C-alpha positions as CSV (number, residue, x, y, z in Angstrom):
1,M,-11.0,-8.8,16.3
2,Q,-9.1,-10.6,13.5
3,T,-5.4,-11.1,13.5
4,V,-3.2,-11.7,10.4
5,A,0.5,-12.4,10.2
6,L,2.4,-10.7,7.4
7,N,6.2,-11.1,7.2
8,W,6.5,-12.5,10.7
9,T,4.6,-9.5,12.1
10,A,1.2,-9.9,13.6
11,Y,-1.4,-7.2,12.8
12,R,-4.7,-6.7,14.5
13,L,-7.5,-5.7,12.1
14,V,-9.5,-3.1,14.0
15,L,-13.0,-2.4,12.7
16,N,-14.9,0.9,13.3
17,T,-18.4,0.8,11.9
18,G,-20.9,3.6,11.8
19,K,-23.2,5.8,9.8
20,V,-21.8,8.6,7.7
21,L,-22.8,11.9,9.4
22,N,-20.8,14.1,7.0
23,S,-18.6,13.5,4.0
24,L,-16.3,15.9,2.0
25,K,-14.1,15.3,-0.9
26,N,-11.1,17.5,-2.0
27,L,-8.7,17.1,-4.8
28,E,-5.1,18.3,-4.6
29,T,-3.1,18.6,-7.8
30,K,0.7,19.1,-7.8
31,V,2.2,20.4,-11.1
32,S,5.9,20.4,-11.8
33,G,7.9,21.3,-14.8
34,S,11.5,21.0,-15.9
35,G,13.6,21.7,-19.0
36,G,13.4,24.6,-21.4
37,G,16.1,27.1,-22.2
38,S,18.9,26.7,-24.7
39,A,22.6,26.9,-24.9
40,I,25.1,27.9,-27.5
41,Y,28.4,26.1,-27.6
42,D,29.5,24.7,-30.9
43,R,25.8,24.7,-31.9
44,T,22.4,25.7,-30.5
45,W,20.2,23.2,-28.7
46,T,17.0,23.4,-26.7
47,N,16.2,21.3,-23.7
48,P,12.7,19.9,-24.1
49,I,10.1,21.0,-21.6
50,K,8.5,18.4,-19.4
51,I,5.3,19.1,-17.4
52,T,3.9,16.5,-15.0
53,S,1.0,16.6,-12.6
54,E,-0.3,14.3,-9.9
55,T,-3.7,14.5,-8.3
56,T,-4.4,13.1,-4.8
57,I,-8.0,12.6,-3.7
58,H,-8.7,13.4,0.0
59,D,-11.9,12.2,1.7
60,Q,-13.0,13.5,5.0
61,I,-15.8,11.5,6.7
62,I,-17.4,11.6,10.1
63,L,-18.9,8.4,11.4
64,G,-21.3,8.0,14.2
65,N,-21.9,4.7,15.9
66,D,-24.9,3.4,17.8
67,N,-23.5,4.6,21.2
68,G,-23.5,8.2,20.0
69,Q,-19.7,8.4,19.6
70,E,-18.3,10.2,16.5
71,Y,-15.1,9.5,14.7
72,A,-13.4,11.8,12.1
73,Y,-11.3,10.3,9.4
74,Q,-9.1,12.2,6.9
75,L,-8.2,9.8,4.2
76,S,-6.0,10.2,1.1
77,G,-5.9,7.9,-1.9
78,F,-9.2,6.0,-1.4
79,N,-11.6,8.0,-3.6
80,L,-14.4,6.8,-1.4
81,A,-18.0,6.8,-2.7
82,C,-20.3,7.5,0.2
83,R,-23.0,10.0,1.3
84,E,-24.7,10.9,4.5
85,G,-26.6,7.9,6.0
86,N,-24.4,5.2,4.4
87,K,-23.1,2.5,6.8
88,L,-19.3,2.2,6.6
89,T,-16.6,0.1,8.2
90,V,-13.1,1.5,8.4
91,I,-10.5,-1.3,8.7
92,T,-7.1,-0.5,10.3
93,A,-4.1,-2.7,10.5
94,L,-2.3,-2.3,13.9
95,K,0.9,-4.0,14.9
96,Q,0.3,-6.2,18.0
97,R,2.0,-4.0,20.5
98,N,1.2,-0.7,18.9
99,N,-1.8,1.6,18.7
100,R,-0.7,3.3,15.5
101,G,-1.6,1.7,12.2
102,H,-2.8,2.1,8.7
103,Y,-6.3,2.5,7.3
104,F,-6.2,0.1,4.3
105,A,-9.8,-0.8,3.5
106,I,-13.2,0.8,3.8
107,I,-16.4,-1.1,3.3
108,N,-19.6,0.7,2.3
109,H,-22.3,-1.7,3.4
110,T,-25.0,0.4,1.9
111,T,-23.6,0.2,-1.6
112,N,-21.8,-3.1,-1.1
113,Q,-18.5,-1.7,-2.2
114,T,-15.0,-2.1,-0.7
115,F,-12.4,0.6,-1.2
116,Y,-8.7,-0.3,-0.8
117,H,-5.6,1.9,-0.3
118,H,-3.3,-0.1,-2.6
119,D,-0.1,1.7,-1.5
120,V,-0.7,0.8,2.1
121,I,-1.5,-2.8,1.2
122,E,1.7,-2.9,-0.9
123,R,3.8,-1.6,2.1
124,L,2.2,-4.1,4.5
125,C,2.6,-7.1,2.2
126,R,6.0,-6.7,0.5
127,P,9.0,-8.7,1.9
128,I,11.1,-7.4,4.7
129,S,14.3,-5.8,3.2
130,F,16.7,-7.7,5.4
131,L,15.8,-10.9,3.5
132,Y,17.6,-9.7,0.3
133,P,21.2,-9.7,1.7
134,A,20.5,-13.3,2.9
135,V,19.3,-14.3,-0.6
136,I,22.3,-12.7,-2.2
137,V,24.8,-14.4,0.2
138,L,23.1,-17.7,-0.3
139,N,23.1,-17.4,-4.1
140,V,26.7,-16.4,-4.3
141,F,27.7,-19.3,-2.0
142,L,25.6,-21.8,-4.0
143,C,26.8,-20.5,-7.4
144,R,30.5,-20.2,-6.6
145,A,31.3,-22.8,-3.9
146,I,28.9,-25.6,-4.7
147,F,28.0,-25.4,-8.4
148,E,31.3,-23.7,-9.4
149,T,29.5,-21.5,-12.0
150,G,30.7,-18.2,-13.4
151,W,29.9,-14.8,-12.1
152,L,27.4,-13.9,-14.9
153,F,25.2,-16.9,-14.0
154,C,25.6,-16.1,-10.3
155,I,24.4,-12.5,-10.9
156,I,21.4,-13.7,-13.1
157,A,20.4,-16.3,-10.5
158,T,20.6,-13.7,-7.7
159,I,18.4,-11.2,-9.6
160,A,15.9,-14.0,-10.4
161,S,15.9,-15.2,-6.8
162,C,15.3,-11.6,-5.4
163,A,12.5,-11.0,-7.9
164,A,10.9,-14.4,-7.1
165,L,11.1,-13.6,-3.3
166,Y,9.5,-10.2,-3.9
167,F,6.6,-11.4,-6.1
168,F,5.9,-14.6,-4.2
169,T,5.9,-12.9,-0.8
170,L,3.8,-10.0,-2.0
171,S,1.2,-12.3,-3.6
172,H,1.1,-14.7,-0.6
173,N,0.7,-11.8,1.9
174,K,-2.0,-10.1,-0.2
175,K,-3.9,-13.3,-0.4
176,K,-3.8,-13.7,3.4
177,L,-4.9,-10.1,4.0
178,Y,-7.8,-10.3,1.5
179,Q,-8.9,-13.6,3.1
180,A,-8.8,-12.1,6.5
181,I,-11.0,-9.3,5.3
182,A,-13.4,-11.8,3.8
183,N,-13.6,-13.7,7.2
184,L,-14.5,-10.6,9.2
185,N,-17.7,-10.6,11.1
186,F,-19.6,-7.3,10.9
187,N,-22.5,-8.2,13.3
């Protein structure tokens, strides 16, 4: 079992490997609309109509391991390519003292493909929100008390620092997570 630390939180990477016994795929499309209609005040105007849609792909797989145990997974957002008989490994990130976690990667050993749930990886890897107030206070203190700069520079420096924190932490944690996956032993 591999462990990876992201944002001062240790996660166990739990692997469940087996052969696909059954696989189903469903698509869910949500359509919404707004706008339309018109009003007459001093003049007539029409509110433009806006239609949007979002499609979510749901995969349902049943894995069987060598001991005869079966595991059912209902996954959203992976768009998994597999069929009956393929060997898969589902990777789950569990906090150290918790048995609940997130499926974030699935490896199809038969086709040599890895499928990631990018939204889950983003949630696991982005900086902890309590860091931002600390960055803001530190920036204001440095800008105003030490460097005696104006408020405009202080605001720009704070925004730049928060953006740098976000992108550096996200990139660093993603690199650690992908490296941990690469170091997994599937034997």
